[in-house]
N, C-alpha and C positions, 0 to 999 in steps of 0.2 A: 982515888975516886973512880977511875975507870974500872979497877979490879972489883971494888965494892959494888958498882952498878951491875957489872957482869955477873957477879955472884948472886945478887938479888934477882936478876932475871932468870938464872938457872933454877933457883929455889921456887920462884913463881911458876916456871914452866912445869916443874915436877908436881907442884901442888895442883895446878889446873888439870894436868893430865890425869891425876888420881880422881879429882872431883868430877871431871867430864866422864870418866869411865863409870863411876858410880851412878851418875845421873842417867847416862844412856842405857845402862843396864837395868834401870828401874829401881835402884837402891835409894834409901832415904838419905837425907842430909847427914852431916857428921854427928849431930846430936840425936839421930834416930827419929826425929819428928817428921810429921807430914810436910810436904812441900808448901802447904798453905801457910806455914809459920815462917816468920822472918828469921833467918839464921843470926846467931850472935855476931856482933861487930858490924852488922849491916844496917844502914838507914833504910827506911821504907816510907813511901809517899803514895797515897791512892791517886790515880788519874781519873778513874771512873769507879762506880761501885763494884765493877767486876774486872778491873785492870789496875795493876800496881807496878811501880818501879822501885827496885832496891839497888843500893850501891854502897861501896866502901872505897876509900882512897888508900892505895898501898903506901907503905913507908917510903918516904922520899917525895911523894906527890907526883910521880911521873905517870903512873897508870891508875885507871879506875876500873874496878870490877862492877859489872852491872848485871842485874837479874830482872827480866820481865816476866810477869806471871799474870795470867788472865783466863777467864772462861771464854774460850773461842772454839769454833768448829775445827775438826781435824784438818781441814784444808784452809785454815785461816792463818793470818800473819799478825804480828804485833810490831809496830814501828815506834821508835823513840829516838829523839836527838835534839840538836841545838837549833833554835829558831833562826831564820834568816834575818830577823830584826832583833837587836838586843833589848829593845824596849817593849816588845809585844810579841804575839804569835804571828808567824809568817812562814808560809810554805816555800815560796821562792827564795832561793839562796840558803836554804837550810841544809844541815848535815845530819843524816839520820842513819840508824841501824835498823834493818828490816829482818826480823827473826821469824822462823817458822819451823815446822817439821816437814821435810820433803823427802820422799822415798824412805820414810821411817827414821830419818836422821835429823837431828836439830841443825839449823843453820842460822848464822848471823852474818849479814853482809852490809858493807858500808855503802850508802847511797848519797849522792848529791842531787839537788833539785834546782834546775834553773827555769823550768817551764812546767805547767800543769798538763802534762801529756806523757804518754809512754815514751820510752827512751829511743832516740835515734842514735844508734851506735856509731854511725859514720861521723857525725858531728859532735857526739857526746852531749846531746841536748835532750832535755826532758827529765824524767825520773830515772836516773842512770846509776848502776852500780859502779863504784870506783874501779873494781877489778875487771870490768868488761873491756877496757882498753889499756892493757898493761903498758903500752908504749906511751901513754899519757899519764895515767894515774895508777896507784896501787891500793889494794885493800888494807886499811889500817887495823882491821880486826884479824888477829892471828887465828888460824883454824884450830890450833892446839889449845886454845883457851875457850872454845865453844863447847857447851854441854847442854843437856836438857832432859826433861822427863815429863811424862803425862801421868796424872794421878787424880782419881775422883772427879773427872771432868775438867781438871785444870791443866794448863800447858805452861811449863817453865822453861825458859831458855836463858843461859848465862853466857857472857862474853866479856872480854877485856878490851879496852881501847885506851890509847894514850891521852893524857890530859891536853897535850899540845901535839897534834898530828904532824907527821913529816911534810904533808902537802898543804899545811895551813897557809902557805904563801903562794900556792899555785891557783891561778884563776882559770875558769873555764866558761863555757857558754858562748852564744852567738856573738856577743860583743866582748868576750873575754873579760867580763867584769864580775863573775860569780866565783867566790872562793870554793874550792872543791871540799875542803875540810875546815871545821871551825874548832877553836880551842875551848876548853872548859876550865874556868878558874877554880882552883881548889883552896884558895885563900879563905880563912875564916871571915865571915861577913859578906863575901862576894856572892852575888846572885847571878844565875844564868837563866836566860829565857829559853824554855824548852817547848817542843811540840810533840804530838803523838798521833797515831792513827791505828785503826783496826780495819781489816778487810780480808779478802779471799785471794788465794794463790791460783794462778792459771795452771791447771793440771798438766798441760802440755809443755809450756815454756818454763814453768817454775817461777815466773815473774809475778810481782804483786799486781793485782787488779785494782780497780778504783775502790777507794776506801768506803766502808759502810758507816764508820763514825770517825771523828777526828777532833782536834782541839777547836774549841769555839770561843775560848777566852785566854788571856795571857796567864801563863803558868811560870813561876820562877822557883828555882831550887838552889839552895845553898849547899853545894857539894862538899865544902870543907867544914861543915858544922860538926858539933859533937854528936855522936851517934844517937839517933832518935828513931823509934819505930812508931809511926803514926798510922799504921794499918791494922785493920781487923782481919782475921783469917778469912779467906774466901770460901773455905770449906771447913766444917767443924771436925775436929779430930775424932776419930772413931766412927765416922759416918760411912765408912767403906762397906760394912756389912749391910746397913740399911739401903745404901745405893745399889748393892748387888741384888737385894731382894726386889727393889723397884725395877731393876733391869730384867729380872726373871719374870716379874709380872708383865712388863711390857712385851717380853718375848711370848708369853702365854696368850696375850691378846692378839687376835688376828688383825694385822694392819689393813686399813682400807686400801684396796688396790687402785692405784691411779692409772688412768688410761690417757695416753697422749692425745693431743689434738690430731686428727687425721692429717697425714702429710698430703697436702694438696699438690697437684701436678699441673703445670702450665704447659699445654701442648698447642700447637698451631697458633701460637702467639708470636708476633714479631716486635711489638712495642711493650717494654716493661717499665713500670714506674716504681722507682726504688726510693722508699722512705724509711726512716728509722723509728722504732717504737720499742715498747717493753717486750721482754722475752717470753711473756705468757705465763709466768709463774710455774707451779709444780707440773702442769700439764703441757708446758710450752717447750722451749728450746731443748732443755736437758733430756726430756723423754722422747721428743721427736727425733733427736740425733742419737739416741741410744746411750745417753749418759754423759755427754760432753758438758763441761762447765760453761754456762753462758757468760758472755761478757757483761760486766756491770753497766756498760754503756748502752746495752740494749741489743736489738737484732734487726735484720733487714726485713722489711715488708715489701714484697713485689706484688703489684696490682692488688693491694689490700689483703694479701695472704702472708701469714707468718712463715718465713723461710720455706717457701714451696720448693718442690723439686721442679727443675726446668728442663724441658726437652728442646734441643736445637738440632737442626739438620745442616749438614755440610753443604756449602754453596748458597745458603740463604743469609741475607744480611739482617741483623737484629739491632735494635736500638734500645739502650738503657737510659731513661731519663732520671738522672740521679739528683736527689734532694737530700744529701747527707750532711751538708754543712762542711766547714773547713776541718772539723775534727774526724770526719768519717769519709775519706775518699774511697771510692768504689773501684774494685779491680777484680779481674778474672784470673784464677790461678790454679795450679795443681795441688796447692796446699789445703788440707782439710782444716788447718788452724787459722790461716790468714795472719794478719798483724805483721806485714812485711817490714814495717818500720822498726819493730822490736828486735829483729834478727841481727846477728853479727854478719859481717861481709861474706864470710864463707858459706853460711847457711842460706843467705839470700841467693847466692849464685847457684845453689842446688835446687832452688825452687823455680818453676817455670811460670812466669807471669805473662799471660797471653794477651792481656788488654788492660789498660788503665795505669801502666807504669812506663815512664821514660827514664832510661838510665843516663845519669850525668857524670858519674865518676866510678870507673871500674878498671880492673887490671886488663892488660892487653889480651890475656888468655881467657878472660871471663871467669876466673876462679874466685874473684872477690868483687862484690858490689859495695862501694863505699857510700854512694849517694844516688838519689833518684828524685824524680818529680812526679807526683800523682797527677794524672790528666783528667780524672772524673771527679772534680770538686765543685759541687753546686751549692745553692742556698739550702738551708736546713728546713726540712719538714719533719717535725718530731711529734709522733703520737704519744699521748700521755694517759695513764690510768686515772680513773676517778674513784670515788669512795666505794662504789659497788662492783668494781671490776673483778676483784678476787672472787666474790660471790658468783658473779656471772660466769667466770671461767669454769666453775664446777658444772655448769649446764652444757655449754658447747662453745666452740670457737666463735660461732655467729653471735651468740649472746655476749661473749667477751669483747669481740671487736666492736659491737654496737655500743658498749659501755665506754669505749675509749674516746678521748677528746682528739679527734682527727680533723679538725676544721682547717688545718693548714693545707690539706689535700685539695680543698676547693677554693683556696685563696690564690688568685692568679698572680698576686705580687710575689708569692713564694714559688709557685710552680713555674712561673716564667723564668725564674733564675736557675732552673735545672740545667745541669751539664749533661749533654748528650754523648754517650759512649757508644760508638758503632763497632760491631764485631761480626765478621763473616768467617765461620769455622771452615777449614779446608781439610784436605787429606792428612795433613801433618798434625792437626789438632787432636790432642788426647781424647779418648772416649769419655773420661770423667774429669770434670772441672768443678771449681767452686767459685761462687761469688762471695767476696769477702770485703773487709775494711782494711786498708793499709795500716792504720794506726792501732787498731784493737783486734785481738784474735776472737774467734768463735762468735761471729755475728751473722754469718751466712750459711749456705748449704749447697746441695748438689746441683750440678748441671750435667746432663747426659747428652753427649753428642753422638748422633747417629747419621748414617748415610742418607742421601736424599730420598732413595726409594725403599728404605728399610721400614719394617713394621715398627709401630710406636712401642715404646717401653711400657706404655700405659694400656691396661685392659680394664674396661668398665663393663660388667655383666649385669644387666637389669632384667634378665629372663625370669626372675622370680616375681615380677610385677603382679601378675594375675594369679599367682599360685594360691593365695589364701584370702578370698574376699571377706570383707567385714560386713556382717548382716546388721543393718541399721533398723529396718522394719521388715515385715513379711514381703513387702514389695520393693524395697530399696536396698542395694548393696554398694559397697565402696571398695575399690582397690587404690592403694596409695603407696608411693615409693619415693625415696630421696636419692638423688644422685649427688654424692658428697664431693665429687670433683667439679661438677657444674654448679653446685650449690643450688639445686632446683628441686621442687616437689612436683610430681605428676600424680594427678588424681583422676579416677574414672568412676562415675556414679551411674548405675544402671537401675532404671525404674520400670517395673511391670505396669505399664499404663502410659497414657499420653498426657503429659502435664509438664509444667515448668519445674526445674530442679535448682536448688541453691545449696552452697556450702560456704560457711563463714569462718574466718580466723579471728581469734580473740587474744586478749592480753592475759589469758589464764583463767578468766571467769566465764561461767556459762551464761553470758548475758548478751542479748541481741543488740541493745543500744550501745554504740561505740565499736561494734565489730565491723569487719571488712569482708564483704561477701562476694562470691562469684556466682552469678545467676545466669542460667541458660534459659532464654525465653524463646520457645519455638515459633512464636508469632512474628518475631522481628527478623528481617533479612540481615545478612551479614555484609551489607553494603553501606547504607547511610549511617548506620550506627554499629559500633562494635558489639558483637553478640557471639558467644557469651561475653559478659562484661563484668568489670569490677564495680561494686556499689559500696557507698558509705551508708550504713544503717544508723541514721542520726536520731530517729524517734520512731513512734509506732505507726504513724499514718503513712499512707502510700506516697504522699508527696515528700516525705522525708527519707524515702529509700531512693537515693540519688546516685546516678552513675558517676564514677570518678571522671575527671577531665581526661581527654584523649591522651595527653602525655603521660598519664598514670596507668593507662591500659597496656601494661607491659607483659602481657602473656607471650610466652615463646610459641605456643600454639594452643588453640582452644576450639571446640566444636560442640554443637548440640544437634543431635540427629534423632529421628523417629522412624522406626521401621518395624512392621509386623507387631504393632501394639507395644513396642519397647522404646523408651526414651533413654538416650545415653548422653551424658555430659562428660567431656574430657578436657583437661587443661593442664598446662605446665607453667609454673611461676617460680620466681626467685624466692629463696628462703629469707633473704635479707634485702629489704628495700628501704630507702630513706623515708622516714616518717611513718612507716607502716609496722604492723605487728610482726614480730619475728617468728618464723617457723623453726623449731628446734629439730636437729637431726639426731641428737643424743639424749633427749629426755622427752617425756610425755608432753603432748600438746592438747589443748582443749579446743575442739572444733564444734561448730553447730551445723545442722543440716535441716533442710525443709524441702517439701515439694507440694505442689498444688493438686487440686482435683480436676483441673483442666489446664489448657495452655495459657489461659488468661492469667496474667500476673496479679494475684489477689491474695485473699486469706489462704493460708496453708491448709492442706488436708492432713499433713503430719509434719512434725518437727521434733527436734531434740538436741541434746549435746552428748559428746562422747570424748574420751581421752584416748590417745593413741601414740605409741612410739613407732613412727613409720618404718616400714621395711627400708633397707638400703641396698643399692646396687653393690655387688662385690667388686672391690677395687684391688687390682694387682699391678705392681711395678716390677718389671722383669720377672713375672710369674710368681712373685711373692705376695701373698694376701696381706693387705694392709689394715682391713677393718673387721677382723675376725670376731671380736667381742660384740660389735654392733650387729653383726649377722646372727649371733647367738641369741640376741635379745629381740630381734625383729618380730613384728606382729604383736607386740605387747599392747593389748587393747583394754581400755577401761570399759565399765558398764555403760552402755548407751541408753538413751531415753530422756524424756522430758522430766525435769525436776518437779517436785511438789506433787507427786502422784497421790500421796496420802491426802493432801489438801483437796484435790479435785475429787477424790473418792468420797471424802466427807461432804463436799458440796453436793454431789449427786445423790448421796444417801439421804441427806436432809430434805432435798427437794422431792425425791421419790416417795419417801414416807409421808411427807406433808400432803402431797396432792394425789398420791396413789392409794392412801389408806385413810388418813385422818379426815380430810375434807369429805370424801364419799360417805364415811360413817356419820359425820356431822349432819349432812343432808339427809341421810337415811333416818336419823333419829327423828327428824321433823315429819317424815312420811309415814312412820310406823308408830306414831304416838299412841294410837288406840291399842295397839298390841302391847305396848309398854304398860298402859293402864290395866289391860286385861290380865297381864301376868303379875299384877299387884304393885306396880310402881305408882307413886303419886302423880297427879296430873302435870305437875311442873317438872317431872324427871326428864322428859324429852328436851326441854329447853336447857336445862343444866348440862346435859350431855352435848347438845348442839353447840352451846356457847363454849364449853370447856375444850372440845376437840378443835373448834375453829381457832380458839386462842392459841392452843399448842401448835397448830399448823402455821399460824402467823409467826410464832417465835422461830420455828424451824425455817421458815422462808427468810426471815431476817438473818439467821445464821448462814444459810446457804448464800445469800446475797453478799454478806460480809466476806465470806471465804472467796467468792468469785472476785471481789474487788481486790483483795490481797493477792490472789493468784495472778490477776492481770497486770498488776503493777510490780510484781516481784520477779526479778531476774529474767530468765529466758521465757517465763510464762507470759511476758508482755505480749500484747496483740501483735501479730505479724501482718504487715502490709495494710489491707483495707478492711475495716469492719463492715463496710456497706454490702459485701457479698455474703458473709455469714451473719444471719440475723439473730443468732443465739444470744450474744451479749445484750443487744438492744431489746429483744423481746423479754429477756429476763428482767431488765430494768423496768419495763412497762408493767409486767406482772407484779413486781415487788411494790411499785407505787400503788397500783390498784388494790393489792392485798391489804396494805396498810390502811387505805381508804375504806375498804369493806369492813375491816375490823372496827374502825372508828364509827362507821355508819351503824354497825350493830349495837354499839354501846349507846348511841344517841337516838334509837328508834322511839317513835311516839307511843303512848299508852292507849289501851281501850279503857275509857273512863268508868269507874264504879257506878256512876249515876245511871248509865244505860242499863246496867244489870238490874238495879232497883226498879226501873221502869218496866222491865220484862216481868219481874215478879208480880207487880200489881196487875198488869194486863193478863197474866196467866191465871190469876185467881178469879178474874171476872169473866173469863172466856167460857163459852159453851163448848164442851169437849166433842170433837168429831173424829171420824176415822182418819185422817191424815196427820194426826198429832205426832206421830213418830218423827216425821221430818222436822217439825218444829222443835221437838225435844233434841234432836241431833244437832240442829243448827245453833240452838241456844247453848247447849252444852259445849259445842265446839267453840263458840264465841268466848266462853269463859276459859276454855283450855288453851286457846291461842295466846292468851296473855297470862302467864303464871303469876304476874304481879297483882291480878285481881284477887281480892280477899276471898279466902276459902269458904266463908259462910255464904257468900253470894252464890258461889257455885252450887253449894248444897241446896240452898233454897230454890234455885232455878230448877235443879234436877227433881226436887220433891214435888214442886208444883206441876211440872210436866207429867210426872208419874200419876198424880191424882186425877188428871184430866183425860186419861187414856180412853175411857169408855163413854165420854159425854160430849164429844165434839160432833157437830153437824156438818153435812157436806157444804152447806153455805158458808159456815165459818171457816172451813178448810180453804175455800177459794179467797176468802177475805183476809185470812191470817197473814200478816206481814212476816217476812223472814228476818227476825230480829238481829241474829248474829251478824249479818252482812250490812244491813241498812244502817246499823248504829255505828259503824266504823267511820271515823272522820276522813275527810278527803286527804288529809296529810298522811294518815296511817295507811290508807289505801294505796296512795302513790309510793309511799316508802316500801310497802311489801312488794309491789311490782318491780321497783328498782332493785331492791335487795336480792330478790330471787333471780332476776335476769342477770345481774352482775355476777352473782355467785356461780351460776351455771356457765356463763361465758368464760369466767376466770378458770373454771375447772377444765373446760375444753382446751383453752390455750395452754394451760399448765401441763396437761397430758401430752400435747404436741411438743412442748418445750422439753419435757423430761425425755421423751423419745429421742429428740435431736441431741440432747446432752449425752445420753448413753452412747449414741453413735460417735460423737466427737471424742469421748473418753476412749472408746475402743480403738479409734484411729490413732490418737495421740500415743497411746501406750501399747499399741500392737497387741490388743487383747480381744477376747470374744465379746461381741455385742450382746448385751443382756436385755435389749428392748423387748424381745419375745417373752422373757420372764416377767417383765413389767406389765405387759398387756394381759398375760394370763392371770396375774394377781388382780389387776383392775377389773377384768371381765368377770371373774368369779365373784368378787366383792360386789360389783355393781349389779350383777344378775341376782344375787341373793337379796339385795336391798329392794330391787324392783319387785321380786316375787313377794316379799313381805308386805310391800306397799299395796299390792293388789289384794292380798289377803285382808289388809286392814279395811278395805272398802266393802268387804262382804258382810251380810247381815249378822253373821254369828258374832262379830266383834261388838255388836250393840247389846247382845244378851248378857245378863248377869250370870 
């Protein structure tokens, strides 16, 4: 039996040596097929849609060949083994093999798990490889049975393990109650509870990091069953060529360049608040550190900055308020990796932990550290991502941080449990340290230690602040810059004139209501009230432009000055403030601006919106530029100006045409009616022209008014401050109401009754003709012409009778002759005419004044030339022509046929 067993082992060793060689070299399996296909004589069972386990029991049942295959990243691992509970899935007490490719070579290592944490080598507690302490345990997986291959995005690792390990009866753990290895029954019908996990490998230590997926329900396998392949291939045979083509296409496509969050630097700070949070995603830990694999457990946030660079000076005492919880003790070390607990005793001794570690068990010469106690273990404050965090990370770190759930930082029941770690660097302290977690690697970053009187490692150059002013209007310019280290924005607005100035920050929309403004009011002293001040713009009225409470007036500095006819507003504020709109340093912001026509805070003389990617100060750490790309993009300014220019242009055009052209022509038609008849038009032509032009003017006035209503209530065109100073909107409303009334009044005017014309006819026939007849003829004729609705035959009769009496009137009858046309108008008609004409002329005068004011407002808002002179030239020419023709209509020649 001993000889047979030995012979079997020799054959198996030879077999696995050949297989391992083929797999490592990239050759296919024995049958020449893809690794996606299950080899003959192997069982296969899917664990997930992209992860499978294969096995076969060797003759005699002493050993089991296992293959793990899955779609995992190049730095991923596949774990599989026996559950710690024979009746369900359980991590604690389990016995697993962790497989991966490390350094280009396949690995399979035997692990036991007695705690859900990374391994403490000294006590052999946690997720520990059996071979890490050869004096206690040995690896049951022989290295000469390990093989593997990568093909078509798949990773395959093979290994052999004994069905009953040699250490099956060896217990480990803090209470010595956890078996290091577990047996697998290969008897037909016997089921074994198994667990599995997938995750990433620490690129530095080679140890498995926290799993990304794992068993979530009980899984039982019958290892001694008749061979069954229950798996579908993870990759289709023959897809290699297609995948190569896809890879070529991907190479042809230019990948979007990811820019890391700017490495913030904390200088002149003595108190640091250490919390744990997410690693920042693609722009976070990995890119900030130059490609280091972040810990799945997260990263350190110091003073709400993701792994900032810290500057310490020798001789100064610093305090770290640690809220990392029991799983994340904080310490200061010379190791760029951290994770002190994961290291073997010799490697620990080579690392210099300057604070946060108390040694409890080490050799006399210090060559090995077996055990230690972390001294900076506080309550846990854990920042967490929300659903929009990844999207916000693409914008800036400020946007990303604001998206996090970080309420624990303001929860005193959490922060009061912080452990304070004090540290005073001295002459023996290394120049470069790292703040790290003792349990997990790659959670922190650099500490630069300098002498007390040395120059700072940090250089922030903001000399480009005033290099390229942004022209908002002809009179107003803006300089703006972001200090990415202080996380502040500094703005300087310069106005050619003496007036208040304002700049507002928005949520991305060019809308006044809901924005947060900085307003400099030169009339207010900087004593009783903060000035310049922050305001909430809650609505359109002046009463709704409300200064924020004093505790929210958080300017770092601000001033409003006037000198030599120039007004200057300067302020510096934080990019990120609780409950306020975020200002982005790495993407465009939408800002608003406005200024008045005087120092009195009232309706603006000019306003608008603009988009800008602010300039940045140049940041250098040890003379190395940190924000080169941001500097290349600085000054990226969007088009400024008030929205809805076309709307206001249409509004002004409608009003100008209605009151500058149509209404004057309508009035002119009534004044030159005789000339119209003289040139052959019917007597009613003037009225038809008068009525048609006035109706068209009323329609254009209605359109102009509707456009104004829309503009006032639409986005940034809403009224600013107080309407009581600028009379244009209110005057426009009055003109609109009176215009509609005038149009209705014209439609309802009283008639001149036909009976009065018949009476004229009878009296004319009986009259003695005298030399003053022409005046009677004119007035009678005019009476009929004034009302086109009088029947035409009456007009003709009146004219005929007057003509026949030209040579027969006496002087006496001249003085007795009543003026028929005027005396026969009813009192209602007479009053209507006076009212209609007076209202019409009054409206015309006010409308001209309104159009002139509107043209001035348009020119100011949109920084364009004022066209009021063109308007008055057109009106003057048209009105002069009408007056000239009206005078001509009164001359005698108009009465001659």
